[in-house]
PQR file with spaces between the fields and no chain letter, atoms N, CA, C, O and H, PARSE charges and radii, in Angstrom:
ATOM       1  N    MET     1      29.856   -1.073    3.349 -0.4000 1.5000
ATOM       2  CA   MET     1      30.662   -2.135    3.855 -0.0000 2.0000
ATOM       3  C    MET     1      29.970   -3.445    3.525  0.5500 1.7000
ATOM       4  O    MET     1      28.803   -3.606    3.883 -0.5500 1.4000
ATOM       5  N    PRO     2      30.636   -4.406    2.852 -0.5600 1.5000
ATOM       6  CA   PRO     2      29.995   -5.672    2.420  0.2800 2.0000
ATOM       7  C    PRO     2      29.697   -6.496    3.730  0.5500 1.7000
ATOM       8  O    PRO     2      30.389   -6.409    4.744 -0.5500 1.4000
ATOM       9  N    ALA     3      28.686   -7.235    3.608 -0.4000 1.5000
ATOM      10  CA   ALA     3      28.265   -8.170    4.623 -0.0000 2.0000
ATOM      11  C    ALA     3      28.457   -9.634    4.277  0.5500 1.7000
ATOM      12  O    ALA     3      28.487   -9.963    3.091 -0.5500 1.4000
ATOM      13  H    ALA     3      28.123   -7.306    2.784  0.4000 1.0000
ATOM      14  N    ILE     4      28.589  -10.524    5.237 -0.4000 1.5000
ATOM      15  CA   ILE     4      28.779  -11.838    4.928 -0.0000 2.0000
ATOM      16  C    ILE     4      27.393  -12.600    5.277  0.5500 1.7000
ATOM      17  O    ILE     4      26.968  -12.585    6.433 -0.5500 1.4000
ATOM      18  H    ILE     4      28.564  -10.257    6.200  0.4000 1.0000
ATOM      19  N    LEU     5      26.819  -13.157    4.408 -0.4000 1.5000
ATOM      20  CA   LEU     5      25.412  -13.778    4.627 -0.0000 2.0000
ATOM      21  C    LEU     5      25.446  -15.320    4.525  0.5500 1.7000
ATOM      22  O    LEU     5      26.173  -15.898    3.718 -0.5500 1.4000
ATOM      23  H    LEU     5      27.164  -13.169    3.469  0.4000 1.0000
ATOM      24  N    GLY     6      24.699  -15.894    5.306 -0.4000 1.5000
ATOM      25  CA   GLY     6      24.503  -17.387    5.242 -0.0000 2.0000
ATOM      26  C    GLY     6      23.375  -17.586    4.294  0.5500 1.7000
ATOM      27  O    GLY     6      23.183  -16.717    3.443 -0.5500 1.4000
ATOM      28  H    GLY     6      24.108  -15.424    5.962  0.4000 1.0000
ATOM      29  N    THR     7      22.612  -18.628    4.346 -0.4000 1.5000
ATOM      30  CA   THR     7      21.509  -18.996    3.711 -0.0000 2.0000
ATOM      31  C    THR     7      20.283  -18.327    4.161  0.5500 1.7000
ATOM      32  O    THR     7      19.963  -18.317    5.350 -0.5500 1.4000
ATOM      33  H    THR     7      22.767  -19.334    5.037  0.4000 1.0000
ATOM      34  N    PHE     8      19.587  -17.765    3.231 -0.4000 1.5000
ATOM      35  CA   PHE     8      18.381  -16.998    3.809 -0.0000 2.0000
ATOM      36  C    PHE     8      17.251  -17.509    2.760  0.5500 1.7000
ATOM      37  O    PHE     8      17.553  -18.073    1.708 -0.5500 1.4000
ATOM      38  H    PHE     8      19.847  -17.773    2.265  0.4000 1.0000
ATOM      39  N    LYS     9      15.985  -17.261    3.143 -0.4000 1.5000
ATOM      40  CA   LYS     9      14.807  -17.577    2.514 -0.0000 2.0000
ATOM      41  C    LYS     9      13.811  -16.450    2.375  0.5500 1.7000
ATOM      42  O    LYS     9      13.306  -15.940    3.375 -0.5500 1.4000
ATOM      43  H    LYS     9      15.740  -16.803    3.997  0.4000 1.0000
ATOM      44  N    VAL    10      13.515  -16.042    1.119 -0.4000 1.5000
ATOM      45  CA   VAL    10      12.456  -14.942    0.974 -0.0000 2.0000
ATOM      46  C    VAL    10      11.079  -15.685    0.775  0.5500 1.7000
ATOM      47  O    VAL    10      10.859  -16.446   -0.168 -0.5500 1.4000
ATOM      48  H    VAL    10      13.925  -16.456    0.306  0.4000 1.0000
ATOM      49  N    VAL    11      10.233  -15.397    1.711 -0.4000 1.5000
ATOM      50  CA   VAL    11       8.903  -16.050    1.627 -0.0000 2.0000
ATOM      51  C    VAL    11       7.989  -15.388    0.792  0.5500 1.7000
ATOM      52  O    VAL    11       7.336  -16.010   -0.047 -0.5500 1.4000
ATOM      53  H    VAL    11      10.412  -14.779    2.477  0.4000 1.0000
ATOM      54  N    ASN    12       7.877  -14.033    0.974 -0.4000 1.5000
ATOM      55  CA   ASN    12       6.891  -13.279    0.149 -0.0000 2.0000
ATOM      56  C    ASN    12       7.489  -11.842    0.046  0.5500 1.7000
ATOM      57  O    ASN    12       8.133  -11.352    0.973 -0.5500 1.4000
ATOM      58  H    ASN    12       8.407  -13.527    1.655  0.4000 1.0000
ATOM      59  N    VAL    13       7.253  -11.212   -1.088 -0.4000 1.5000
ATOM      60  CA   VAL    13       7.546   -9.894   -1.435 -0.0000 2.0000
ATOM      61  C    VAL    13       6.265   -9.297   -1.993  0.5500 1.7000
ATOM      62  O    VAL    13       5.782   -9.712   -3.047 -0.5500 1.4000
ATOM      63  H    VAL    13       6.730  -11.610   -1.841  0.4000 1.0000
ATOM      64  N    SER    14       5.716   -8.316   -1.278 -0.4000 1.5000
ATOM      65  CA   SER    14       4.444   -7.774   -1.682 -0.0000 2.0000
ATOM      66  C    SER    14       4.731   -6.759   -2.863  0.5500 1.7000
ATOM      67  O    SER    14       5.871   -6.399   -3.154 -0.5500 1.4000
ATOM      68  H    SER    14       6.108   -7.979   -0.422  0.4000 1.0000
ATOM      69  N    SER    15       3.598   -6.336   -3.510 -0.4000 1.5000
ATOM      70  CA   SER    15       3.748   -5.298   -4.564 -0.0000 2.0000
ATOM      71  C    SER    15       4.356   -4.019   -4.053  0.5500 1.7000
ATOM      72  O    SER    15       3.834   -3.465   -3.085 -0.5500 1.4000
ATOM      73  H    SER    15       2.671   -6.628   -3.273  0.4000 1.0000
ATOM      74  N    GLY    16       5.434   -3.505   -4.641 -0.4000 1.5000
ATOM      75  CA   GLY    16       6.131   -2.378   -4.222 -0.0000 2.0000
ATOM      76  C    GLY    16       7.123   -2.657   -3.154  0.5500 1.7000
ATOM      77  O    GLY    16       7.738   -1.709   -2.666 -0.5500 1.4000
ATOM      78  H    GLY    16       5.857   -3.955   -5.427  0.4000 1.0000
ATOM      79  N    GLY    17       7.339   -3.895   -2.739 -0.4000 1.5000
ATOM      80  CA   GLY    17       8.293   -4.280   -1.798 -0.0000 2.0000
ATOM      81  C    GLY    17       9.705   -4.474   -2.352  0.5500 1.7000
ATOM      82  O    GLY    17       9.847   -4.722   -3.549 -0.5500 1.4000
ATOM      83  H    GLY    17       6.839   -4.665   -3.136  0.4000 1.0000
ATOM      84  N    VAL    18      10.701   -4.378   -1.573 -0.4000 1.5000
ATOM      85  CA   VAL    18      12.082   -4.512   -2.022 -0.0000 2.0000
ATOM      86  C    VAL    18      12.815   -5.453   -1.282  0.5500 1.7000
ATOM      87  O    VAL    18      12.690   -5.381   -0.059 -0.5500 1.4000
ATOM      88  H    VAL    18      10.585   -4.177   -0.600  0.4000 1.0000
ATOM      89  N    VAL    19      13.631   -6.412   -1.791 -0.4000 1.5000
ATOM      90  CA   VAL    19      14.466   -7.255   -1.292 -0.0000 2.0000
ATOM      91  C    VAL    19      15.826   -6.921   -1.773  0.5500 1.7000
ATOM      92  O    VAL    19      16.108   -7.098   -2.958 -0.5500 1.4000
ATOM      93  H    VAL    19      13.733   -6.471   -2.785  0.4000 1.0000
ATOM      94  N    HIS    20      16.752   -6.412   -0.865 -0.4000 1.5000
ATOM      95  CA   HIS    20      18.069   -5.976   -1.274 -0.0000 2.0000
ATOM      96  C    HIS    20      19.116   -6.635   -0.442  0.5500 1.7000
ATOM      97  O    HIS    20      18.987   -6.750    0.777 -0.5500 1.4000
ATOM      98  H    HIS    20      16.522   -6.268    0.098  0.4000 1.0000
ATOM      99  N    ILE    21      20.128   -7.056   -1.086 -0.4000 1.5000
ATOM     100  CA   ILE    21      21.355   -7.705   -0.456 -0.0000 2.0000
ATOM     101  C    ILE    21      22.607   -7.036   -0.910  0.5500 1.7000
ATOM     102  O    ILE    21      22.944   -7.189   -2.084 -0.5500 1.4000
ATOM     103  H    ILE    21      20.233   -6.963   -2.077  0.4000 1.0000
ATOM     104  N    GLY    22      23.337   -6.308   -0.103 -0.4000 1.5000
ATOM     105  CA   GLY    22      24.568   -5.547   -0.460 -0.0000 2.0000
ATOM     106  C    GLY    22      24.521   -4.229   -0.255  0.5500 1.7000
ATOM     107  O    GLY    22      23.630   -3.769    0.459 -0.5500 1.4000
ATOM     108  H    GLY    22      23.064   -6.185    0.851  0.4000 1.0000
ATOM     109  N    ASP    23      25.427   -3.444   -0.819 -0.4000 1.5000
ATOM     110  CA   ASP    23      25.542   -2.041   -0.607 -0.0000 2.0000
ATOM     111  C    ASP    23      24.474   -1.337   -1.508  0.5500 1.7000
ATOM     112  O    ASP    23      24.128   -1.787   -2.600 -0.5500 1.4000
ATOM     113  H    ASP    23      26.151   -3.817   -1.399  0.4000 1.0000
ATOM     114  N    VAL    24      23.981   -0.181   -0.943 -0.4000 1.5000
ATOM     115  CA   VAL    24      22.934    0.597   -1.771 -0.0000 2.0000
ATOM     116  C    VAL    24      23.066    2.083   -1.384  0.5500 1.7000
ATOM     117  O    VAL    24      23.467    2.462   -0.283 -0.5500 1.4000
ATOM     118  H    VAL    24      24.262    0.184   -0.056  0.4000 1.0000
ATOM     119  N    GLY    25      22.695    2.875   -2.385 -0.4000 1.5000
ATOM     120  CA   GLY    25      22.749    4.388   -2.074 -0.0000 2.0000
ATOM     121  C    GLY    25      21.266    4.734   -1.682  0.5500 1.7000
ATOM     122  O    GLY    25      21.032    5.227   -0.579 -0.5500 1.4000
ATOM     123  H    GLY    25      22.369    2.567   -3.279  0.4000 1.0000
ATOM     124  N    VAL    26      20.359    4.499   -2.504 -0.4000 1.5000
ATOM     125  CA   VAL    26      18.936    4.851   -2.327 -0.0000 2.0000
ATOM     126  C    VAL    26      17.999    3.722   -2.705  0.5500 1.7000
ATOM     127  O    VAL    26      18.169    3.166   -3.790 -0.5500 1.4000
ATOM     128  H    VAL    26      20.549    4.098   -3.400  0.4000 1.0000
ATOM     129  N    ILE    27      16.976    3.320   -1.858 -0.4000 1.5000
ATOM     130  CA   ILE    27      15.950    2.368   -2.162 -0.0000 2.0000
ATOM     131  C    ILE    27      14.700    3.105   -2.060  0.5500 1.7000
ATOM     132  O    ILE    27      14.341    3.615   -0.998 -0.5500 1.4000
ATOM     133  H    ILE    27      16.838    3.771   -0.977  0.4000 1.0000
ATOM     134  N    ALA    28      13.992    3.179   -3.198 -0.4000 1.5000
ATOM     135  CA   ALA    28      12.688    3.898   -3.191 -0.0000 2.0000
ATOM     136  C    ALA    28      11.731    3.167   -3.943  0.5500 1.7000
ATOM     137  O    ALA    28      11.559    3.370   -5.145 -0.5500 1.4000
ATOM     138  H    ALA    28      14.283    2.765   -4.060  0.4000 1.0000
ATOM     139  N    PRO    29      11.067    2.280   -3.249 -0.5600 1.5000
ATOM     140  CA   PRO    29       9.856    1.509   -3.884  0.2800 2.0000
ATOM     141  C    PRO    29       8.699    2.352   -4.162  0.5500 1.7000
ATOM     142  O    PRO    29       8.349    3.239   -3.383 -0.5500 1.4000
ATOM     143  N    LYS    30       8.053    2.076   -5.342 -0.4000 1.5000
ATOM     144  CA   LYS    30       7.025    2.874   -5.885 -0.0000 2.0000
ATOM     145  C    LYS    30       5.708    2.099   -6.085  0.5500 1.7000
ATOM     146  O    LYS    30       5.700    1.153   -6.872 -0.5500 1.4000
ATOM     147  H    LYS    30       8.338    1.356   -5.975  0.4000 1.0000
ATOM     148  N    ALA    31       4.659    2.432   -5.453 -0.4000 1.5000
ATOM     149  CA   ALA    31       3.407    1.825   -5.488 -0.0000 2.0000
ATOM     150  C    ALA    31       2.216    2.831   -5.351  0.5500 1.7000
ATOM     151  O    ALA    31       2.353    3.814   -4.624 -0.5500 1.4000
ATOM     152  H    ALA    31       4.666    3.201   -4.814  0.4000 1.0000
ATOM     153  N    ALA    32       1.178    2.632   -5.958 -0.4000 1.5000
ATOM     154  CA   ALA    32      -0.011    3.526   -5.716 -0.0000 2.0000
ATOM     155  C    ALA    32      -1.325    2.638   -5.758  0.5500 1.7000
ATOM     156  O    ALA    32      -1.422    1.709   -6.559 -0.5500 1.4000
ATOM     157  H    ALA    32       1.067    1.833   -6.548  0.4000 1.0000
ATOM     158  N    SER    33      -2.250    2.937   -4.933 -0.4000 1.5000
ATOM     159  CA   SER    33      -3.587    2.220   -4.977 -0.0000 2.0000
ATOM     160  C    SER    33      -4.598    3.284   -4.619  0.5500 1.7000
ATOM     161  O    SER    33      -4.264    4.395   -4.206 -0.5500 1.4000
ATOM     162  H    SER    33      -2.171    3.692   -4.282  0.4000 1.0000
ATOM     163  N    LYS    34      -5.875    2.887   -4.799 -0.4000 1.5000
ATOM     164  CA   LYS    34      -6.981    3.559   -4.563 -0.0000 2.0000
ATOM     165  C    LYS    34      -7.995    2.689   -3.828  0.5500 1.7000
ATOM     166  O    LYS    34      -8.252    1.552   -4.223 -0.5500 1.4000
ATOM     167  H    LYS    34      -6.145    1.984   -5.134  0.4000 1.0000
ATOM     168  N    THR    35      -8.576    3.240   -2.737 -0.4000 1.5000
ATOM     169  CA   THR    35      -9.526    2.475   -1.893 -0.0000 2.0000
ATOM     170  C    THR    35     -10.821    3.094   -1.799  0.5500 1.7000
ATOM     171  O    THR    35     -10.918    4.237   -1.352 -0.5500 1.4000
ATOM     172  H    THR    35      -8.367    4.163   -2.416  0.4000 1.0000
ATOM     173  N    TYR    36     -11.846    2.426   -2.190 -0.4000 1.5000
ATOM     174  CA   TYR    36     -13.288    2.970   -1.996 -0.0000 2.0000
ATOM     175  C    TYR    36     -13.765    2.246   -0.730  0.5500 1.7000
ATOM     176  O    TYR    36     -13.501    1.072   -0.470 -0.5500 1.4000
ATOM     177  H    TYR    36     -11.767    1.498   -2.554  0.4000 1.0000
ATOM     178  N    ALA    37     -14.502    3.081    0.033 -0.4000 1.5000
ATOM     179  CA   ALA    37     -15.119    2.430    1.206 -0.0000 2.0000
ATOM     180  C    ALA    37     -16.346    3.353    1.591  0.5500 1.7000
ATOM     181  O    ALA    37     -16.359    4.581    1.508 -0.5500 1.4000
ATOM     182  H    ALA    37     -14.717    4.034   -0.178  0.4000 1.0000
ATOM     183  N    GLY    38     -17.303    2.595    1.996 -0.4000 1.5000
ATOM     184  CA   GLY    38     -18.575    3.389    2.396 -0.0000 2.0000
ATOM     185  C    GLY    38     -18.536    3.810    3.870  0.5500 1.7000
ATOM     186  O    GLY    38     -17.580    3.571    4.608 -0.5500 1.4000
ATOM     187  H    GLY    38     -17.292    1.598    2.064  0.4000 1.0000
ATOM     188  N    SER    39     -19.607    4.431    4.226 -0.4000 1.5000
ATOM     189  CA   SER    39     -19.811    4.983    5.542 -0.0000 2.0000
ATOM     190  C    SER    39     -19.532    3.956    6.659  0.5500 1.7000
ATOM     191  O    SER    39     -20.206    2.931    6.754 -0.5500 1.4000
ATOM     192  H    SER    39     -20.383    4.626    3.626  0.4000 1.0000
ATOM     193  N    GLY    40     -18.576    4.239    7.459 -0.4000 1.5000
ATOM     194  CA   GLY    40     -18.364    3.334    8.664 -0.0000 2.0000
ATOM     195  C    GLY    40     -17.467    2.238    8.361  0.5500 1.7000
ATOM     196  O    GLY    40     -17.319    1.312    9.159 -0.5500 1.4000
ATOM     197  H    GLY    40     -18.028    5.072    7.382  0.4000 1.0000
ATOM     198  N    SER    41     -16.840    2.293    7.215 -0.4000 1.5000
ATOM     199  CA   SER    41     -16.040    0.970    6.917 -0.0000 2.0000
ATOM     200  C    SER    41     -14.656    0.897    7.590  0.5500 1.7000
ATOM     201  O    SER    41     -14.187   -0.219    7.812 -0.5500 1.4000
ATOM     202  H    SER    41     -16.960    3.045    6.566  0.4000 1.0000
ATOM     203  N    PHE    42     -13.947    2.037    7.943 -0.4000 1.5000
ATOM     204  CA   PHE    42     -12.619    1.857    8.501 -0.0000 2.0000
ATOM     205  C    PHE    42     -12.742    2.117   10.048  0.5500 1.7000
ATOM     206  O    PHE    42     -11.794    2.680   10.597 -0.5500 1.4000
ATOM     207  H    PHE    42     -14.328    2.943    7.762  0.4000 1.0000
ATOM     208  N    ASN    43     -13.729    1.786   10.716 -0.4000 1.5000
ATOM     209  CA   ASN    43     -13.898    2.049   12.126 -0.0000 2.0000
ATOM     210  C    ASN    43     -12.950    1.237   12.887  0.5500 1.7000
ATOM     211  O    ASN    43     -12.734    0.068   12.568 -0.5500 1.4000
ATOM     212  H    ASN    43     -14.498    1.328   10.271  0.4000 1.0000
ATOM     213  N    THR    44     -12.373    1.801   13.878 -0.4000 1.5000
ATOM     214  CA   THR    44     -11.367    1.107   14.779 -0.0000 2.0000
ATOM     215  C    THR    44     -11.902    1.311   16.217  0.5500 1.7000
ATOM     216  O    THR    44     -12.678    2.221   16.509 -0.5500 1.4000
ATOM     217  H    THR    44     -12.548    2.751   14.137  0.4000 1.0000
ATOM     218  N    GLY    45     -11.394    0.334   17.151 -0.4000 1.5000
ATOM     219  CA   GLY    45     -11.884    0.564   18.476 -0.0000 2.0000
ATOM     220  C    GLY    45     -12.505   -0.734   19.018  0.5500 1.7000
ATOM     221  O    GLY    45     -12.742   -1.678   18.265 -0.5500 1.4000
ATOM     222  H    GLY    45     -10.763   -0.405   16.914  0.4000 1.0000
ATOM     223  N    ASP    46     -12.747   -0.764   20.256 -0.4000 1.5000
ATOM     224  CA   ASP    46     -13.404   -1.885   20.862 -0.0000 2.0000
ATOM     225  C    ASP    46     -14.763   -2.152   20.632  0.5500 1.7000
ATOM     226  O    ASP    46     -15.194   -3.274   20.365 -0.5500 1.4000
ATOM     227  H    ASP    46     -12.554    0.003   20.868  0.4000 1.0000
ATOM     228  N    PHE    47     -15.531   -1.004   20.744 -0.4000 1.5000
ATOM     229  CA   PHE    47     -16.978   -1.174   20.533 -0.0000 2.0000
ATOM     230  C    PHE    47     -17.472   -0.089   19.498  0.5500 1.7000
ATOM     231  O    PHE    47     -18.071    0.890   19.942 -0.5500 1.4000
ATOM     232  H    PHE    47     -15.181   -0.093   20.960  0.4000 1.0000
ATOM     233  N    PRO    48     -17.266   -0.206   18.219 -0.5600 1.5000
ATOM     234  CA   PRO    48     -17.601    0.764   17.320  0.2800 2.0000
ATOM     235  C    PRO    48     -19.163    0.667   17.112  0.5500 1.7000
ATOM     236  O    PRO    48     -19.742   -0.420   17.107 -0.5500 1.4000
ATOM     237  N    ALA    49     -19.777    1.821   16.949 -0.4000 1.5000
ATOM     238  CA   ALA    49     -21.241    1.887   16.617 -0.0000 2.0000
ATOM     239  C    ALA    49     -21.563    2.861   15.504  0.5500 1.7000
ATOM     240  O    ALA    49     -21.297    4.059   15.595 -0.5500 1.4000
ATOM     241  H    ALA    49     -19.307    2.704   16.953  0.4000 1.0000
ATOM     242  N    THR    50     -22.112    2.339   14.506 -0.4000 1.5000
ATOM     243  CA   THR    50     -22.391    3.084   13.327 -0.0000 2.0000
ATOM     244  C    THR    50     -23.838    2.934   13.070  0.5500 1.7000
ATOM     245  O    THR    50     -24.409    1.870   13.311 -0.5500 1.4000
ATOM     246  H    THR    50     -22.327    1.366   14.432  0.4000 1.0000
ATOM     247  N    TYR    51     -24.461    3.987   12.580 -0.4000 1.5000
ATOM     248  CA   TYR    51     -25.940    4.084   12.308 -0.0000 2.0000
ATOM     249  C    TYR    51     -26.079    4.569   10.868  0.5500 1.7000
ATOM     250  O    TYR    51     -26.160    5.783   10.685 -0.5500 1.4000
ATOM     251  H    TYR    51     -23.997    4.851   12.384  0.4000 1.0000
ATOM     252  N    ASN    52     -26.111    3.793    9.906 -0.4000 1.5000
ATOM     253  CA   ASN    52     -26.184    4.114    8.551 -0.0000 2.0000
ATOM     254  C    ASN    52     -27.465    3.617    7.969  0.5500 1.7000
ATOM     255  O    ASN    52     -27.565    2.407    7.767 -0.5500 1.4000
ATOM     256  H    ASN    52     -26.045    2.806   10.055  0.4000 1.0000
ATOM     257  N    VAL    53     -28.433    4.395    7.683 -0.4000 1.5000
ATOM     258  CA   VAL    53     -29.681    4.068    7.195 -0.0000 2.0000
ATOM     259  C    VAL    53     -29.558    3.910    5.809  0.5500 1.7000
ATOM     260  O    VAL    53     -29.924    2.835    5.334 -0.5500 1.4000
ATOM     261  H    VAL    53     -28.352    5.378    7.848  0.4000 1.0000
ATOM     262  N    VAL    54     -29.089    4.822    5.031 -0.4000 1.5000
ATOM     263  CA   VAL    54     -28.785    4.833    3.577 -0.0000 2.0000
ATOM     264  C    VAL    54     -27.465    5.264    3.363  0.5500 1.7000
ATOM     265  O    VAL    54     -27.085    6.385    3.702 -0.5500 1.4000
ATOM     266  H    VAL    54     -28.791    5.695    5.417  0.4000 1.0000
ATOM     267  N    SER    55     -26.729    4.409    2.802 -0.4000 1.5000
ATOM     268  CA   SER    55     -25.241    4.744    2.485 -0.0000 2.0000
ATOM     269  C    SER    55     -24.697    4.249    0.993  0.5500 1.7000
ATOM     270  O    SER    55     -24.883    3.110    0.566 -0.5500 1.4000
ATOM     271  H    SER    55     -27.038    3.498    2.526  0.4000 1.0000
ATOM     272  N    SER    56     -24.083    5.166    0.364 -0.4000 1.5000
ATOM     273  CA   SER    56     -23.574    4.810   -1.004 -0.0000 2.0000
ATOM     274  C    SER    56     -22.296    5.461   -1.129  0.5500 1.7000
ATOM     275  O    SER    56     -22.038    6.535   -0.586 -0.5500 1.4000
ATOM     276  H    SER    56     -23.933    6.092    0.711  0.4000 1.0000
ATOM     277  N    THR    57     -21.417    4.738   -1.920 -0.4000 1.5000
ATOM     278  CA   THR    57     -20.063    5.185   -2.158 -0.0000 2.0000
ATOM     279  C    THR    57     -19.954    5.569   -3.589  0.5500 1.7000
ATOM     280  O    THR    57     -20.292    4.768   -4.461 -0.5500 1.4000
ATOM     281  H    THR    57     -21.626    3.865   -2.361  0.4000 1.0000
ATOM     282  N    ASN    58     -19.492    6.775   -3.886 -0.4000 1.5000
ATOM     283  CA   ASN    58     -19.254    7.325   -5.159 -0.0000 2.0000
ATOM     284  C    ASN    58     -17.977    6.849   -5.675  0.5500 1.7000
ATOM     285  O    ASN    58     -16.945    7.210   -5.109 -0.5500 1.4000
ATOM     286  H    ASN    58     -19.218    7.426   -3.178  0.4000 1.0000
ATOM     287  N    THR    59     -17.931    6.005   -6.780 -0.4000 1.5000
ATOM     288  CA   THR    59     -16.634    5.601   -7.314 -0.0000 2.0000
ATOM     289  C    THR    59     -16.399    6.157   -8.680  0.5500 1.7000
ATOM     290  O    THR    59     -15.575    5.653   -9.444 -0.5500 1.4000
ATOM     291  H    THR    59     -18.769    5.711   -7.239  0.4000 1.0000
ATOM     292  N    ASN    60     -17.145    7.225   -8.993 -0.4000 1.5000
ATOM     293  CA   ASN    60     -16.922    7.885  -10.335 -0.0000 2.0000
ATOM     294  C    ASN    60     -15.743    8.777  -10.222  0.5500 1.7000
ATOM     295  O    ASN    60     -15.759    9.757   -9.477 -0.5500 1.4000
ATOM     296  H    ASN    60     -17.814    7.634   -8.373  0.4000 1.0000
ATOM     297  N    ASP    61     -14.710    8.450  -10.958 -0.4000 1.5000
ATOM     298  CA   ASP    61     -13.519    9.190  -10.956 -0.0000 2.0000
ATOM     299  C    ASP    61     -13.334    9.979  -12.252  0.5500 1.7000
ATOM     300  O    ASP    61     -13.154    9.321  -13.277 -0.5500 1.4000
ATOM     301  H    ASP    61     -14.697    7.654  -11.563  0.4000 1.0000
ATOM     302  N    GLN    62     -13.357   11.322  -12.327 -0.4000 1.5000
ATOM     303  CA   GLN    62     -13.324   11.900  -13.533 -0.0000 2.0000
ATOM     304  C    GLN    62     -12.025   12.235  -14.181  0.5500 1.7000
ATOM     305  O    GLN    62     -11.925   12.476  -15.384 -0.5500 1.4000
ATOM     306  H    GLN    62     -13.504   11.857  -11.495  0.4000 1.0000
ATOM     307  N    ASP    63     -10.931   12.241  -13.248 -0.4000 1.5000
ATOM     308  CA   ASP    63      -9.507   12.528  -13.811 -0.0000 2.0000
ATOM     309  C    ASP    63      -8.965   11.201  -14.279  0.5500 1.7000
ATOM     310  O    ASP    63      -9.343   10.117  -13.837 -0.5500 1.4000
ATOM     311  H    ASP    63     -11.012   12.045  -12.271  0.4000 1.0000
ATOM     312  N    ILE    64      -7.999   11.385  -15.260 -0.4000 1.5000
ATOM     313  CA   ILE    64      -7.425   10.308  -15.946 -0.0000 2.0000
ATOM     314  C    ILE    64      -6.385    9.550  -14.904  0.5500 1.7000
ATOM     315  O    ILE    64      -6.463    8.372  -14.555 -0.5500 1.4000
ATOM     316  H    ILE    64      -7.692   12.267  -15.619  0.4000 1.0000
ATOM     317  N    ASN    65      -5.453   10.462  -14.519 -0.4000 1.5000
ATOM     318  CA   ASN    65      -4.331    9.997  -13.651 -0.0000 2.0000
ATOM     319  C    ASN    65      -4.411   10.620  -12.323  0.5500 1.7000
ATOM     320  O    ASN    65      -4.546   11.834  -12.177 -0.5500 1.4000
ATOM     321  H    ASN    65      -5.390   11.419  -14.803  0.4000 1.0000
ATOM     322  N    ASP    66      -4.319    9.715  -11.283 -0.4000 1.5000
ATOM     323  CA   ASP    66      -4.447   10.205   -9.948 -0.0000 2.0000
ATOM     324  C    ASP    66      -3.102   10.538   -9.425  0.5500 1.7000
ATOM     325  O    ASP    66      -2.887   11.614   -8.865 -0.5500 1.4000
ATOM     326  H    ASP    66      -4.210    8.728  -11.402  0.4000 1.0000
ATOM     327  N    GLU    67      -2.128    9.569   -9.611 -0.4000 1.5000
ATOM     328  CA   GLU    67      -0.748    9.750   -8.988 -0.0000 2.0000
ATOM     329  C    GLU    67       0.278    9.231  -10.101  0.5500 1.7000
ATOM     330  O    GLU    67       0.434    8.036  -10.350 -0.5500 1.4000
ATOM     331  H    GLU    67      -2.303    8.695  -10.066  0.4000 1.0000
ATOM     332  N    ASN    68       0.972   10.293  -10.755 -0.4000 1.5000
ATOM     333  CA   ASN    68       1.797    9.996  -11.745 -0.0000 2.0000
ATOM     334  C    ASN    68       3.120    9.544  -11.246  0.5500 1.7000
ATOM     335  O    ASN    68       3.748   10.337  -10.545 -0.5500 1.4000
ATOM     336  H    ASN    68       0.846   11.264  -10.553  0.4000 1.0000
ATOM     337  N    MET    69       3.663    8.310  -11.526 -0.4000 1.5000
ATOM     338  CA   MET    69       4.879    7.802  -10.895 -0.0000 2.0000
ATOM     339  C    MET    69       5.783    7.573  -12.178  0.5500 1.7000
ATOM     340  O    MET    69       5.347    7.099  -13.227 -0.5500 1.4000
ATOM     341  H    MET    69       3.152    7.666  -12.095  0.4000 1.0000
ATOM     342  N    ALA    70       7.048    7.954  -11.974 -0.4000 1.5000
ATOM     343  CA   ALA    70       8.067    7.612  -13.026 -0.0000 2.0000
ATOM     344  C    ALA    70       9.238    6.821  -12.339  0.5500 1.7000
ATOM     345  O    ALA    70       9.539    7.027  -11.164 -0.5500 1.4000
ATOM     346  H    ALA    70       7.402    8.339  -11.122  0.4000 1.0000
ATOM     347  N    GLY    71       9.790    6.036  -13.021 -0.4000 1.5000
ATOM     348  CA   GLY    71      10.947    5.259  -12.469 -0.0000 2.0000
ATOM     349  C    GLY    71      11.037    3.980  -13.053  0.5500 1.7000
ATOM     350  O    GLY    71      10.170    3.586  -13.834 -0.5500 1.4000
ATOM     351  H    GLY    71       9.545    5.869  -13.976  0.4000 1.0000
ATOM     352  N    LEU    72      12.061    3.264  -12.723 -0.4000 1.5000
ATOM     353  CA   LEU    72      12.223    1.868  -13.184 -0.0000 2.0000
ATOM     354  C    LEU    72      11.375    0.910  -12.423  0.5500 1.7000
ATOM     355  O    LEU    72      11.404   -0.291  -12.695 -0.5500 1.4000
ATOM     356  H    LEU    72      12.765    3.584  -12.088  0.4000 1.0000
């Protein structure tokens, strides 16, 4: 069912984001990313306590493709 829109402003569309106006059957944004983090990097809570004397993050990736995505 069509909608009647007034003026609108798009401030930011992130990578993999979708701005759609009108009728649609399927919206499927595609994005992939890889994050490397060392010991204690993604701690959450009020009082996190980590004790890392020696820490290293292995970023050596042997495979060529991690997540194959196809589409427009």
